[in-house]
C-alpha angles and dihedrals in degrees: 000000000000094000096063091047091048092049091048089051092051091048091053092046092048090048091052091047090050092053092046094050091044090055091049089049091053091049091051093047092052089049090051090049091051091049091049090054091049092049090051091051092048091050090052091048090049091052091050091049091049090053091049090051091049090048092049090051094050117126094244091054092046091051090054092048091048091052092047091054092055101254113145134195115246126202091210115095118205121201135176118238113249092232093065112109117217101188131029125226 
């Protein structure tokens, strides 16, 4: 008589555990989905920022920044003679 009651008790406990773990699994899956959406948004933002950095470093933009800072192009080329020693022995 005790065995059927004990088995029924274990079945009920296992059923409750199954429901509890299923709910936790759903909670975790919704968290994973939210994190996946956030990761996707961050990757898009990263791509946009990379393109802005590339655009800011473009030659035409650098030429404008150089001119704004007062650097000028000179037609005179200065070279060092090859016979000049830099370090002594």
